[in-house]
SEMI-450036 format. One record per residue: residue number from 1; x, y, z of N, C-alpha, C in turn. Coordinates in nm, 2 decimals, padded with zeros to 4 digits. Layout:
N
NUM X Y Z X Y Z X Y Z
...
//
This chain:
248
1 -00.36 -00.51 02.67 -00.40 -00.65 02.67 -00.29 -00.74 02.62
2 -00.23 -00.69 02.50 -00.12 -00.77 02.44 00.00 -00.78 02.54
3 00.03 -00.67 02.60 00.15 -00.66 02.69 00.13 -00.76 02.80
4 00.00 -00.76 02.85 -00.03 -00.85 02.97 -00.02 -00.99 02.92
5 -00.08 -01.02 02.80 -00.07 -01.15 02.75 00.08 -01.20 02.73
6 00.15 -01.11 02.68 00.29 -01.14 02.66 00.37 -01.18 02.78
7 00.35 -01.10 02.89 00.41 -01.13 03.02 00.37 -01.27 03.06
8 00.23 -01.30 03.04 00.18 -01.43 03.09 00.24 -01.55 03.01
9 00.24 -01.53 02.87 00.30 -01.64 02.80 00.44 -01.66 02.82
10 00.51 -01.56 02.84 00.66 -01.57 02.87 00.68 -01.65 02.99
11 00.60 -01.62 03.10 00.61 -01.69 03.23 00.57 -01.83 03.22
12 00.46 -01.85 03.15 00.40 -01.99 03.16 00.46 -02.09 03.04
13 00.48 -02.03 02.92 00.52 -02.11 02.81 00.66 -02.09 02.77
14 00.72 -01.97 02.81 00.85 -01.94 02.77 00.86 -01.85 02.65
15 00.98 -01.78 02.63 00.99 -01.67 02.54 00.98 -01.72 02.39
16 01.00 -01.85 02.36 01.00 -01.89 02.22 00.88 -01.98 02.18
17 00.78 -01.99 02.27 00.66 -02.06 02.23 00.59 -01.99 02.12
18 00.52 -02.06 02.02 00.46 -01.99 01.92 00.35 -01.89 01.96
19 00.28 -01.92 02.07 00.18 -01.82 02.13 00.24 -01.69 02.17
20 00.36 -01.71 02.23 00.44 -01.59 02.28 00.48 -01.51 02.16
21 00.53 -01.57 02.05 00.59 -01.51 01.94 00.47 -01.45 01.86
22 00.36 -01.51 01.85 00.24 -01.45 01.78 00.20 -01.32 01.86
23 00.21 -01.32 01.99 00.18 -01.20 02.06 00.28 -01.09 02.04
24 00.41 -01.13 02.03 00.51 -01.03 02.00 00.48 -00.97 01.87
25 00.45 -01.04 01.77 00.42 -00.99 01.64 00.30 -00.90 01.64
26 00.20 -00.94 01.71 00.08 -00.86 01.72 00.11 -00.72 01.80
27 00.20 -00.73 01.90 00.24 -00.60 01.96 00.31 -00.52 01.86
28 00.39 -00.57 01.77 00.45 -00.49 01.67 00.35 -00.42 01.58
29 00.25 -00.49 01.54 00.14 -00.43 01.46 00.08 -00.32 01.53
30 00.05 -00.33 01.66 -00.02 -00.23 01.74 00.08 -00.11 01.75
31 00.22 -00.13 01.78 00.30 -00.02 01.79 00.32 00.05 01.65
32 00.31 -00.02 01.54 00.32 00.04 01.41 00.21 00.14 01.39
33 00.09 00.09 01.43 -00.03 00.18 01.41 -00.03 00.30 01.51
34 00.05 00.28 01.62 00.06 00.41 01.70 00.18 00.49 01.68
35 00.24 00.45 01.56 00.36 00.53 01.52 00.48 00.52 01.61
36 00.48 00.41 01.69 00.59 00.38 01.78 00.68 00.29 01.71
37 00.75 00.35 01.60 00.82 00.26 01.50 00.94 00.18 01.56
38 01.02 00.25 01.64 01.14 00.17 01.69 01.09 00.05 01.78
39 00.98 00.07 01.86 00.93 -00.04 01.94 00.87 -00.15 01.84
40 00.80 -00.11 01.73 00.74 -00.20 01.65 00.86 -00.29 01.58
41 00.97 -00.22 01.54 01.08 -00.28 01.48 01.14 -00.39 01.58
42 01.15 -00.35 01.70 01.21 -00.44 01.80 01.12 -00.56 01.81
43 00.98 -00.55 01.82 00.89 -00.66 01.83 00.90 -00.75 01.71
44 00.90 -00.69 01.59 00.90 -00.77 01.46 01.02 -00.85 01.45
45 01.15 -00.78 01.48 01.27 -00.85 01.48 01.28 -00.97 01.58
46 01.23 -00.94 01.70 01.23 -01.04 01.80 01.14 -01.16 01.75
47 01.02 -01.13 01.70 00.92 -01.24 01.65 01.00 -01.31 01.54
48 01.06 -01.24 01.45 01.12 -01.31 01.33 01.24 -01.41 01.38
49 01.32 -01.37 01.46 01.43 -01.45 01.52 01.37 -01.58 01.58
50 01.26 -01.56 01.66 01.20 -01.67 01.73 01.13 -01.77 01.63
51 01.06 -01.71 01.54 00.99 -01.79 01.44 01.08 -01.87 01.35
52 01.19 -01.80 01.31 01.30 -01.88 01.23 01.35 -01.99 01.31
53 01.37 -01.98 01.43 01.43 -02.08 01.51 01.33 -02.20 01.54
54 01.20 -02.17 01.57 01.10 -02.26 01.61 01.04 -02.32 01.49
55 00.99 -02.24 01.39 00.91 -02.30 01.27 01.00 -02.31 01.15
56 01.11 -02.24 01.13 01.19 -02.24 01.01 01.17 -02.12 00.93
57 01.27 -02.09 00.85 01.27 -01.96 00.77 01.16 -01.95 00.66
58 01.10 -02.07 00.62 01.00 -02.07 00.51 00.85 -02.10 00.56
59 00.84 -02.10 00.69 00.70 -02.12 00.74 00.62 -02.00 00.72
60 00.49 -02.01 00.69 00.40 -01.89 00.65 00.40 -01.79 00.76
61 00.40 -01.83 00.88 00.41 -01.73 00.99 00.53 -01.65 01.00
62 00.65 -01.72 00.96 00.77 -01.65 00.95 00.77 -01.55 00.84
63 00.72 -01.59 00.72 00.71 -01.51 00.61 00.62 -01.39 00.62
64 00.51 -01.41 00.70 00.42 -01.30 00.73 00.50 -01.19 00.81
65 00.58 -01.24 00.91 00.65 -01.14 00.99 00.76 -01.07 00.90
66 00.82 -01.15 00.81 00.92 -01.08 00.71 00.85 -00.98 00.64
67 00.73 -01.00 00.59 00.65 -00.90 00.51 00.63 -00.77 00.59
68 00.58 -00.80 00.72 00.55 -00.69 00.81 00.68 -00.61 00.84
69 00.79 -00.67 00.85 00.92 -00.60 00.87 00.95 -00.51 00.74
70 00.92 -00.57 00.62 00.94 -00.49 00.50 00.85 -00.37 00.49
71 00.73 -00.38 00.54 00.63 -00.26 00.54 00.69 -00.16 00.64
72 00.73 -00.20 00.76 00.78 -00.11 00.86 00.91 -00.03 00.81
73 01.00 -00.12 00.75 01.12 -00.06 00.70 01.10 00.05 00.59
74 01.00 00.02 00.51 00.96 00.12 00.41 00.91 00.25 00.47
75 00.83 00.23 00.57 00.77 00.35 00.64 00.88 00.44 00.70
76 00.98 00.36 00.75 01.10 00.43 00.81 01.20 00.49 00.71
77 01.17 00.46 00.58 01.27 00.51 00.48 01.39 00.41 00.46
78 01.39 00.30 00.52 01.49 00.20 00.51 01.47 00.12 00.39
79 01.49 00.17 00.27 01.43 00.11 00.15 01.52 -00.01 00.11
80 01.64 -00.02 00.13 01.72 -00.13 00.10 01.68 -00.25 00.18
81 01.66 -00.22 00.31 01.61 -00.33 00.40 01.48 -00.38 00.36
82 01.39 -00.28 00.33 01.25 -00.32 00.29 01.25 -00.41 00.17
83 01.33 -00.37 00.07 01.35 -00.45 -00.05 01.39 -00.59 -00.02
84 01.49 -00.61 00.07 01.53 -00.74 00.11 01.43 -00.82 00.17
85 01.35 -00.75 00.26 01.24 -00.83 00.32 01.13 -00.88 00.23
86 01.09 -00.78 00.14 00.98 -00.82 00.05 01.03 -00.92 -00.05
87 01.15 -00.92 -00.10 01.20 -01.01 -00.19 01.21 -01.15 -00.12
88 01.25 -01.15 00.00 01.27 -01.28 00.07 01.12 -01.34 00.10
89 01.03 -01.25 00.14 00.89 -01.30 00.16 00.83 -01.35 00.02
90 00.86 -01.28 -00.08 00.81 -01.33 -00.21 00.87 -01.46 -00.25
91 01.00 -01.48 -00.24 01.06 -01.60 -00.27 01.01 -01.72 -00.18
92 01.00 -01.69 -00.05 00.95 -01.79 00.04 00.81 -01.84 00.01
93 00.73 -01.74 -00.01 00.59 -01.77 -00.03 00.56 -01.85 -00.16
94 00.64 -01.81 -00.26 00.64 -01.88 -00.39 00.67 -02.03 -00.37
95 00.78 -02.06 -00.30 00.82 -02.19 -00.27 00.73 -02.27 -00.18
96 00.67 -02.20 -00.09 00.58 -02.28 00.00 00.44 -02.30 -00.04
97 00.39 -02.19 -00.11 00.24 -02.19 -00.15 00.23 -02.19 -00.30
98 00.33 -02.17 -00.37 00.31 -02.16 -00.52 00.30 -02.02 -00.57
99 00.35 -02.00 -00.69 00.36 -01.86 -00.74 00.22 -01.79 -00.77
100 00.10 -01.86 -00.76 -00.02 -01.80 -00.80 -00.11 -01.78 -00.67
101 -00.05 -01.81 -00.55 -00.13 -01.81 -00.43 -00.17 -01.66 -00.40
102 -00.30 -01.65 -00.35 -00.35 -01.51 -00.33 -00.27 -01.43 -00.23
103 -00.21 -01.49 -00.14 -00.13 -01.42 -00.03 -00.01 -01.35 -00.09
104 00.04 -01.40 -00.20 00.16 -01.34 -00.27 00.13 -01.20 -00.33
105 00.00 -01.18 -00.37 -00.03 -01.06 -00.44 00.00 -00.93 -00.37
106 -00.02 -00.93 -00.23 00.00 -00.81 -00.15 00.15 -00.78 -00.15
107 00.24 -00.88 -00.14 00.38 -00.87 -00.13 00.43 -00.82 -00.27
108 00.37 -00.88 -00.38 00.41 -00.83 -00.51 00.37 -00.68 -00.53
109 00.25 -00.64 -00.49 00.20 -00.50 -00.50 00.30 -00.41 -00.42
110 00.33 -00.45 -00.30 00.41 -00.37 -00.21 00.55 -00.36 -00.27
111 00.61 -00.46 -00.33 00.73 -00.46 -00.40 00.73 -00.36 -00.51
112 00.62 -00.37 -00.59 00.61 -00.27 -00.70 00.61 -00.12 -00.65
113 00.54 -00.09 -00.54 00.54 00.04 -00.49 00.68 00.08 -00.44
114 00.75 -00.02 -00.38 00.89 00.01 -00.33 00.98 00.04 -00.45
115 00.98 -00.04 -00.55 01.05 -00.02 -00.67 01.03 00.11 -00.74
116 00.90 00.15 -00.73 00.86 00.29 -00.79 00.93 00.40 -00.71
117 00.92 00.38 -00.58 00.98 00.48 -00.49 01.13 00.49 -00.50
118 01.19 00.38 -00.54 01.34 00.38 -00.57 01.38 00.42 -00.71
119 01.28 00.45 -00.79 01.31 00.49 -00.93 01.33 00.37 -01.02
120 01.31 00.25 -00.97 01.32 00.13 -01.06 01.19 00.10 -01.13
121 01.16 00.18 -01.23 01.03 00.19 -01.29 01.00 00.06 -01.37
122 01.09 00.01 -01.44 01.07 -00.11 -01.52 01.03 -00.22 -01.42
123 01.10 -00.24 -01.31 01.08 -00.35 -01.21 00.94 -00.32 -01.15
124 00.91 -00.20 -01.12 00.78 -00.17 -01.05 00.67 -00.20 -01.15
125 00.68 -00.17 -01.27 00.57 -00.21 -01.38 00.55 -00.36 -01.39
126 00.67 -00.43 -01.38 00.65 -00.58 -01.38 00.58 -00.63 -01.26
127 00.61 -00.58 -01.14 00.54 -00.63 -01.02 00.39 -00.59 -01.02
128 00.36 -00.45 -01.07 00.22 -00.41 -01.07 00.14 -00.50 -01.17
129 00.20 -00.53 -01.28 00.12 -00.60 -01.38 00.10 -00.75 -01.33
130 00.20 -00.80 -01.27 00.18 -00.93 -01.20 00.07 -00.93 -01.10
131 00.07 -00.83 -01.01 -00.03 -00.82 -00.91 -00.16 -00.79 -00.97
132 -00.17 -00.72 -01.08 -00.30 -00.70 -01.13 -00.36 -00.82 -01.20
133 -00.27 -00.89 -01.26 -00.33 -01.02 -01.33 -00.38 -01.11 -01.22
134 -00.30 -01.12 -01.11 -00.33 -01.21 -01.00 -00.46 -01.17 -00.93
135 -00.48 -01.04 -00.91 -00.59 -01.00 -00.84 -00.72 -01.00 -00.93
136 -00.70 -00.98 -01.06 -00.82 -01.00 -01.15 -00.87 -01.14 -01.14
137 -00.77 -01.23 -01.14 -00.81 -01.38 -01.14 -00.86 -01.42 -01.01
138 -00.81 -01.38 -00.90 -00.84 -01.43 -00.77 -00.96 -01.35 -00.71
139 -00.96 -01.22 -00.73 -01.06 -01.13 -00.66 -01.16 -01.08 -00.75
140 -01.14 -01.07 -00.88 -01.23 -01.00 -00.97 -01.18 -00.87 -01.03
141 -01.24 -00.83 -01.14 -01.20 -00.70 -01.21 -01.23 -00.59 -01.12
142 -01.33 -00.59 -01.04 -01.39 -00.47 -00.97 -01.37 -00.47 -00.82
143 -01.29 -00.57 -00.78 -01.25 -00.57 -00.63 -01.17 -00.45 -00.60
144 -01.19 -00.39 -00.47 -01.12 -00.27 -00.44 -00.97 -00.28 -00.45
145 -00.91 -00.40 -00.41 -00.77 -00.42 -00.41 -00.72 -00.42 -00.56
146 -00.80 -00.48 -00.65 -00.76 -00.48 -00.79 -00.76 -00.34 -00.84
147 -00.86 -00.25 -00.80 -00.87 -00.12 -00.86 -00.75 -00.03 -00.79
148 -00.72 -00.06 -00.67 -00.60 00.01 -00.62 -00.47 -00.02 -00.69
149 -00.45 -00.14 -00.74 -00.33 -00.17 -00.82 -00.35 -00.10 -00.97
150 -00.47 -00.09 -01.02 -00.49 -00.03 -01.15 -00.45 00.12 -01.13
151 -00.49 00.18 -01.01 -00.45 00.33 -00.99 -00.31 00.34 -00.97
152 -00.24 00.24 -00.91 -00.10 00.25 -00.89 -00.03 00.24 -01.03
153 -00.08 00.15 -01.12 -00.03 00.15 -01.25 -00.03 00.28 -01.33
154 -00.15 00.34 -01.30 -00.17 00.48 -01.37 -00.06 00.58 -01.32
155 -00.04 00.58 -01.19 00.06 00.67 -01.14 00.20 00.64 -01.19
156 00.23 00.51 -01.20 00.36 00.46 -01.26 00.37 00.51 -01.40
157 00.27 00.50 -01.49 00.27 00.53 -01.62 00.29 00.69 -01.63
158 00.23 00.76 -01.54 00.24 00.91 -01.55 00.38 00.95 -01.51
159 00.45 00.88 -01.42 00.59 00.90 -01.39 00.68 00.87 -01.51
160 00.64 00.78 -01.60 00.71 00.74 -01.71 00.67 00.83 -01.83
161 00.58 00.93 -01.81 00.54 01.01 -01.92 00.46 00.93 -02.03
162 00.40 00.82 -01.99 00.31 00.74 -02.08 00.17 00.79 -02.04
163 00.14 00.91 -02.09 00.02 00.98 -02.03 -00.11 00.92 -02.08
164 -00.13 00.87 -02.20 -00.25 00.81 -02.25 -00.28 00.68 -02.16
165 -00.17 00.60 -02.15 -00.18 00.48 -02.06 -00.22 00.52 -01.91
166 -00.16 00.62 -01.87 -00.20 00.66 -01.73 -00.35 00.70 -01.72
167 -00.39 00.78 -01.81 -00.53 00.83 -01.82 -00.62 00.70 -01.82
168 -00.59 00.61 -01.91 -00.67 00.49 -01.91 -00.68 00.42 -01.79
169 -00.57 00.41 -01.71 -00.58 00.33 -01.59 -00.66 00.41 -01.48
170 -00.64 00.55 -01.47 -00.72 00.63 -01.38 -00.86 00.62 -01.41
171 -00.90 00.63 -01.53 -01.04 00.61 -01.57 -01.10 00.48 -01.53
172 -01.03 00.38 -01.56 -01.07 00.25 -01.52 -01.10 00.24 -01.37
173 -01.00 00.29 -01.30 -01.01 00.28 -01.15 -01.13 00.36 -01.09
174 -01.15 00.48 -01.15 -01.26 00.56 -01.09 -01.40 00.50 -01.14
175 -01.40 00.44 -01.26 -01.52 00.37 -01.30 -01.56 00.27 -01.20
176 -01.46 00.19 -01.17 -01.47 00.07 -01.08 -01.51 00.11 -00.94
177 -01.44 00.22 -00.89 -01.48 00.27 -00.76 -01.62 00.32 -00.76
178 -01.66 00.39 -00.86 -01.80 00.44 -00.86 -01.91 00.33 -00.87
179 -01.88 00.23 -00.95 -01.97 00.11 -00.95 -01.98 00.04 -00.82
180 -01.87 00.02 -00.76 -01.87 -00.04 -00.63 -01.93 00.03 -00.52
181 -01.91 00.16 -00.52 -01.94 00.24 -00.40 -02.07 00.33 -00.42
182 -02.09 00.36 -00.55 -02.21 00.45 -00.56 -02.15 00.60 -00.58
183 -02.23 00.68 -00.64 -02.18 00.82 -00.68 -02.16 00.90 -00.56
184 -02.23 00.88 -00.44 -02.19 00.96 -00.32 -02.08 00.91 -00.25
185 -02.07 00.78 -00.23 -01.96 00.73 -00.14 -01.82 00.74 -00.21
186 -01.82 00.74 -00.34 -01.69 00.75 -00.41 -01.62 00.89 -00.37
187 -01.71 00.99 -00.34 -01.66 01.13 -00.32 -01.60 01.14 -00.18
188 -01.61 01.03 -00.09 -01.54 01.03 00.04 -01.47 00.91 00.07
189 -01.42 00.84 -00.04 -01.34 00.72 -00.03 -01.20 00.76 -00.06
190 -01.11 00.74 00.03 -00.97 00.80 00.03 -00.90 00.75 -00.10
191 -00.90 00.63 -00.13 -00.82 00.58 -00.25 -00.87 00.64 -00.37
192 -01.01 00.65 -00.38 -01.07 00.72 -00.50 -01.02 00.87 -00.50
193 -01.03 00.94 -00.39 -00.98 01.07 -00.38 -00.84 01.09 -00.43
194 -00.75 00.99 -00.39 -00.61 00.99 -00.43 -00.61 00.98 -00.58
195 -00.69 00.90 -00.64 -00.69 00.88 -00.79 -00.74 01.01 -00.85
196 -00.84 01.07 -00.80 -00.89 01.20 -00.86 -00.78 01.30 -00.86
197 -00.70 01.31 -00.74 -00.59 01.40 -00.74 -00.48 01.37 -00.85
198 -00.46 01.25 -00.86 -00.35 01.20 -00.97 -00.40 01.23 -01.11
199 -00.53 01.21 -01.13 -00.59 01.24 -01.26 -00.60 01.38 -01.29
200 -00.62 01.47 -01.18 -00.62 01.61 -01.21 -00.48 01.66 -01.24
201 -00.37 01.60 -01.17 -00.24 01.64 -01.21 -00.20 01.59 -01.35
202 -00.26 01.48 -01.39 -00.23 01.43 -01.53 -00.29 01.53 -01.63
203 -00.42 01.57 -01.61 -00.48 01.66 -01.69 -00.40 01.80 -01.70
204 -00.35 01.84 -01.59 -00.27 01.97 -01.59 -00.15 01.94 -01.67
205 -00.08 01.83 -01.66 00.03 01.79 -01.74 00.00 01.79 -01.89
206 -00.12 01.76 -01.93 -00.16 01.75 -02.06 -00.21 01.89 -02.12
207 -00.22 01.99 -02.03 -00.27 02.12 -02.07 -00.42 02.13 -02.07
208 -00.49 02.03 -02.01 -00.64 02.03 -02.01 -00.67 02.09 -01.86
209 -00.67 02.23 -01.86 -00.67 02.29 -01.73 -00.81 02.28 -01.67
210 -00.91 02.29 -01.75 -01.05 02.29 -01.71 -01.08 02.16 -01.64
211 -01.05 02.06 -01.71 -01.06 01.92 -01.65 -00.98 01.90 -01.52
212 -00.86 01.96 -01.52 -00.77 01.94 -01.41 -00.84 02.01 -01.29
213 -00.89 02.13 -01.31 -00.95 02.20 -01.19 -01.07 02.12 -01.14
214 -01.15 02.07 -01.23 -01.28 01.99 -01.19 -01.23 01.87 -01.11
215 -01.14 01.80 -01.16 -01.10 01.67 -01.09 -01.04 01.71 -00.95
216 -00.95 01.80 -00.95 -00.88 01.84 -00.83 -00.98 01.90 -00.72
217 -01.08 01.97 -00.78 -01.19 02.02 -00.68 -01.27 01.91 -00.62
218 -01.30 01.80 -00.70 -01.36 01.69 -00.64 -01.28 01.62 -00.52
219 -01.15 01.61 -00.55 -01.06 01.55 -00.46 -01.05 01.64 -00.33
220 -01.04 01.78 -00.36 -01.03 01.86 -00.25 -01.14 01.86 -00.15
221 -01.27 01.86 -00.21 -01.38 01.86 -00.13 -01.40 01.73 -00.05
222 -01.36 01.62 -00.11 -01.37 01.50 -00.04 -01.27 01.49 00.07
223 -01.15 01.54 00.06 -01.06 01.54 00.17 -01.10 01.65 00.28
224 -01.17 01.75 00.24 -01.22 01.85 00.34 -01.32 01.77 00.42
225 -01.41 01.70 00.36 -01.52 01.63 00.43 -01.46 01.51 00.52
226 -01.37 01.43 00.48 -01.32 01.32 00.56 -01.21 01.35 00.66
227 -01.13 01.45 00.62 -01.01 01.48 00.70 -01.01 01.62 00.76
228 -01.09 01.71 00.70 -01.09 01.84 00.75 -01.01 01.94 00.67
229 -01.03 02.07 00.69 -00.96 02.17 00.61 -00.81 02.20 00.65
230 -00.78 02.14 00.77 -00.64 02.16 00.82 -00.55 02.05 00.77
231 -00.61 01.94 00.70 -00.53 01.83 00.67 -00.43 01.87 00.56
232 -00.32 01.79 00.55 -00.22 01.82 00.45 -00.27 01.79 00.31
233 -00.36 01.69 00.30 -00.41 01.65 00.17 -00.50 01.76 00.11
234 -00.59 01.81 00.20 -00.67 01.93 00.16 -00.59 02.05 00.12
235 -00.49 02.08 00.20 -00.42 02.20 00.17 -00.34 02.19 00.05
236 -00.28 02.07 00.03 -00.20 02.04 -00.09 -00.28 02.06 -00.22
237 -00.40 02.00 -00.22 -00.48 02.00 -00.34 -00.53 02.15 -00.36
238 -00.57 02.21 -00.26 -00.62 02.35 -00.27 -00.51 02.44 -00.33
239 -00.39 02.42 -00.29 -00.27 02.50 -00.35 -00.26 02.47 -00.50
240 -00.28 02.34 -00.53 -00.27 02.30 -00.68 -00.39 02.37 -00.76
241 -00.51 02.38 -00.70 -00.62 02.45 -00.77 -00.59 02.60 -00.78
242 -00.54 02.65 -00.68 -00.51 02.80 -00.69 -00.40 02.82 -00.79
243 -00.31 02.74 -00.81 -00.20 02.75 -00.91 -00.26 02.75 -01.05
244 -00.39 02.68 -01.07 -00.45 02.68 -01.20 -00.54 02.79 -01.23
245 -00.57 02.88 -01.14 -00.67 02.98 -01.15 -00.65 03.07 -01.27
246 -00.53 03.12 -01.29 -00.51 03.21 -01.40 -00.47 03.14 -01.53
247 -00.48 03.01 -01.53 -00.45 02.94 -01.66 -00.59 02.92 -01.74
248 -00.58 02.92 -01.87 -00.69 02.91 -01.95 -00.78 02.78 -01.93
//
């Protein structure tokens, strides 16, 4: 449907009309979800060039495409390009909408995750804390997006060997997920299962092997339910549990 719309818009309105460029961007989104990453990149870059020319480099539609390109570059492992896009999107959105606008928070969070992946842990913490404060204010303490950032902070603190702070973040995230979803649904909610796995690994690092096994087992059963026993997540956590069998 998008490809048909694109051909029609190009023919009737021209290749640089905003409706044409919006469709190009939407095609990029579809290609990304289909893992057709080179095609997605081509669409995003085409949309960006057109939007910069037609609307300007700081228009919100242009900045949304900049952000989308950053996400795509990160998926492809092009981390320097991703950082450039996220930082550009952040600067532009701050100038256009103000530093506390809700739309900034997702770019801030993504930039934190990118910095963490690059080993820039101090910069990552700064971004996550900024995202957390903003989400608490804009979305509330128990919003899923807020809790996701809490969990990300826990993982960052664990990487920094700040284990008590990591445990505090994981516990807060799991409490929030449980209150929001209920005791049954939390066991099949993927972000919560990721936090359980991270918390299990933290307990193992702290030498609390019984707690580690219990938490990893919850995550393992959850991934078995939602993804099946052949999934990489299930197999990874099962291997971690088996490694704990002979420990006290």
